C-alpha positions as CSV (number, residue, x, y, z in Angstrom):
1,M,19.7,41.1,80.6
2,R,20.8,44.3,82.6
3,P,17.8,45.8,85.5
4,N,15.3,47.8,83.5
5,E,16.8,46.8,80.1
6,T,14.5,45.6,77.4
7,M,15.1,43.6,74.4
8,T,13.5,42.2,71.5
9,L,13.6,38.8,69.7
10,R,13.4,39.3,66.1
11,A,13.3,37.5,62.8
12,Y,15.2,38.2,59.8
13,P,15.4,37.4,56.2
14,Q,17.2,33.5,55.8
15,N,17.7,31.6,53.2
16,L,15.9,28.5,53.2
17,G,17.0,27.1,49.9
18,L,13.7,28.5,47.8
19,S,13.5,30.6,44.7
20,Q,12.8,33.7,45.1
21,R,9.4,34.0,44.4
22,V,8.9,31.4,47.0
23,S,11.1,33.2,49.5
24,H,8.9,36.3,49.6
25,K,5.3,33.7,49.1
26,T,6.3,31.9,52.2
27,G,7.5,34.8,54.6
28,A,11.6,33.8,54.4
29,K,12.3,37.6,53.2
30,D,10.1,38.6,56.3
31,T,11.7,40.6,59.2
32,L,9.3,40.8,62.4
33,D,9.7,41.0,66.0
34,I,8.2,38.3,67.5
35,L,8.5,39.3,71.7
36,R,9.4,41.6,73.9
37,L,11.2,41.6,77.1
38,H,11.8,43.8,79.9
39,A,13.9,42.8,82.9
40,G,12.9,44.1,86.3
41,E,14.2,46.7,88.4
42,H,15.8,43.5,90.9
43,L,17.1,40.5,89.0
44,T,18.5,37.4,90.1
45,S,21.9,35.6,89.2
46,S,21.4,33.2,86.7
47,P,23.5,29.2,87.3
48,A,26.7,29.4,85.2
49,V,26.5,27.9,81.6
50,P,27.6,24.0,81.8
51,V,31.2,23.7,80.2
52,Q,29.8,20.8,78.6
53,L,26.4,19.3,77.5
54,A,25.0,16.3,78.5
55,A,26.0,13.5,76.1
56,I,23.4,12.1,73.6
57,S,22.8,8.3,73.6
58,G,22.2,8.1,69.7
59,L,19.6,4.9,68.4
60,E,21.6,2.1,66.6
61,T,21.0,1.5,62.6
62,S,21.0,-1.8,63.2
63,V,18.3,-2.2,65.1
64,I,16.0,-0.5,62.8
65,K,12.9,-2.8,62.6
66,H,10.2,-0.9,59.7
67,T,11.0,2.0,57.2
68,R,8.1,4.3,56.0
69,E,7.9,6.7,53.7
70,F,6.2,9.7,53.6
71,E,6.3,12.0,50.0
72,L,5.3,15.9,51.2
73,G,3.5,17.0,48.1
74,N,0.9,20.0,47.5
75,N,-0.6,20.5,51.1
76,S,-0.6,16.3,51.0
77,I,1.5,13.9,52.8
78,N,1.5,10.5,50.5
79,G,-1.2,12.2,48.1
80,K,-3.5,12.4,50.7
81,T,-4.9,15.0,52.9
82,V,-5.4,14.3,56.6
83,D,-9.3,12.2,57.1
84,M,-10.1,12.2,61.0
85,Q,-11.6,8.8,60.6
86,W,-8.3,7.3,59.2
87,I,-5.5,5.5,60.7
88,D,-2.3,5.8,58.3
89,E,0.3,3.7,60.3
90,V,0.5,1.7,63.0
91,V,3.4,1.6,65.1
92,T,4.4,-1.3,67.3
93,V,6.0,-0.1,71.0
94,D,9.5,-0.1,71.9
95,T,10.4,-0.7,68.5
96,T,12.9,1.1,66.0
97,E,12.0,2.6,62.8
98,M,13.5,5.0,60.6
99,W,10.8,7.4,58.5
100,D,12.1,8.7,55.6
101,I,10.8,12.1,54.8
102,W,10.8,13.0,50.9
103,N,9.5,16.7,50.0
104,A,8.5,16.4,46.3
105,H,7.3,19.8,46.3
106,K,9.2,23.4,45.5
107,M,7.6,24.9,48.9
108,P,9.2,24.4,52.6
109,H,7.8,22.2,55.1
110,N,8.3,21.3,58.7
111,F,7.6,17.9,59.7
112,H,6.4,17.3,62.8
113,I,5.8,13.8,64.7
114,H,3.7,13.5,68.3
115,D,4.1,11.4,71.4
116,V,8.1,10.6,69.9
117,Q,11.5,12.7,69.8
118,F,13.5,11.4,66.8
119,Q,17.0,11.9,66.2
120,I,18.2,12.7,62.4
121,L,20.3,10.2,60.5
122,D,20.9,12.5,57.4
123,I,19.5,15.5,55.2
124,G,20.4,14.8,51.4
125,G,22.4,12.4,52.3
126,Q,25.0,14.1,54.5
127,E,24.7,14.2,58.1
128,P,23.4,16.5,60.4
129,P,24.8,19.6,61.8
130,P,25.9,19.8,65.1
131,E,23.1,21.7,66.0
132,L,20.4,19.3,64.6
133,S,22.5,16.2,66.0
134,G,20.2,16.1,69.4
135,W,16.9,15.3,69.7
136,K,13.9,17.0,67.6
137,D,10.6,16.4,67.5
138,T,10.2,18.6,63.9
139,V,12.4,19.3,61.2
140,Y,13.1,21.8,58.6
141,V,12.5,19.5,55.4
142,P,14.2,21.4,51.9
143,P,12.3,21.5,48.6
144,E,13.2,18.4,46.6
145,V,15.1,17.0,49.6
146,H,15.6,13.7,51.3
147,L,15.3,13.2,54.8
148,R,15.9,10.1,57.4
149,L,14.9,9.8,61.0
150,M,14.9,7.3,63.7
151,L,12.6,7.0,66.5
152,R,11.1,4.3,68.7
153,L,7.7,4.9,70.7
154,S,7.8,3.5,74.3
155,D,4.5,4.5,75.7
156,Y,1.1,5.2,75.7
157,T,-0.2,2.2,73.3
158,D,-3.9,2.4,72.8
159,T,-5.7,1.6,69.8
160,D,-8.5,4.1,69.8
161,T,-6.2,7.4,70.4
162,P,-4.1,8.3,67.2
163,Y,-1.0,10.2,67.7
164,M,-0.1,12.8,64.1
165,Y,2.4,13.7,62.0
166,H,2.5,17.1,60.2
167,C,3.9,19.8,58.7
168,H,4.2,22.6,61.1
169,L,3.6,25.3,58.9
170,L,0.2,26.7,60.3
171,W,-1.7,27.1,56.5
172,H,-0.3,24.0,55.6
173,E,-1.7,21.9,58.8
174,D,-5.3,24.1,58.1
175,Q,-5.6,22.8,54.3
176,G,-4.9,18.9,55.5
177,M,-1.3,18.6,55.8
178,M,-1.2,15.8,58.6
179,G,-1.5,11.8,58.9
180,Q,-2.7,9.8,62.0
181,F,-1.1,7.2,63.6
182,V,-1.3,4.5,66.8
183,V,0.9,2.7,69.0
184,V,-0.2,-0.5,70.0
185,E,1.8,-3.6,71.7
186,P,3.0,-6.6,69.9
187,G,0.7,-8.7,68.0
188,Q,-1.7,-6.5,69.0
189,Q,-4.8,-5.2,66.2
190,L,-7.3,-2.2,65.8
191,N,-10.3,-3.0,66.5
192,P,-12.2,-4.8,63.5
193,S,-15.1,-2.9,63.9
194,D,-13.8,0.4,63.0
195,Q,-13.8,0.1,59.5
196,N,-11.8,3.2,58.4
197,H,-8.9,1.5,60.3
198,E,-6.3,0.5,58.0
199,Q,-4.5,-2.9,59.4
200,H,-0.8,-3.2,59.1
201,Q,0.4,-6.8,59.9
């Protein structure tokens, strides 16, 4: 930006793989201003953009120890809305997992996982495009599409403090499209006195 210059970050209509009716209903046809930037009178130079970005070390499919399946439906995940007293999944720390996400709905969803960044293995059976080949914590899941993620939760084990996975569209979150998981040490069990904790071996 130049001194005293004003710029606006604006969202334009986009093709999200939705029908016309759903596109209008979900805001995919909207044009709206998100952020206005106004430069000061005196600016300092930014560092040069690197010629080459950092290399990404991918997770290996050969070390996947567990696969979990999540079906995104009508404001629900695996047919359930969130219960804050219920643990849906138990993940063992330092274990590479595959999470298979299936959007069985005709609505769009953005799948987000707390406490971890993941890599996208494929979208609808195809390799992810370059912009989705890095580490992510949220991914767009088009209607009626399978998407597979690889992840490795490597810290913050606690049987009493859960993390969440959920659709990151705010109105879907508000309607309970979320689940909870805890990260445990190898062989660690949940508190047996909590009748709402689901036991996994």
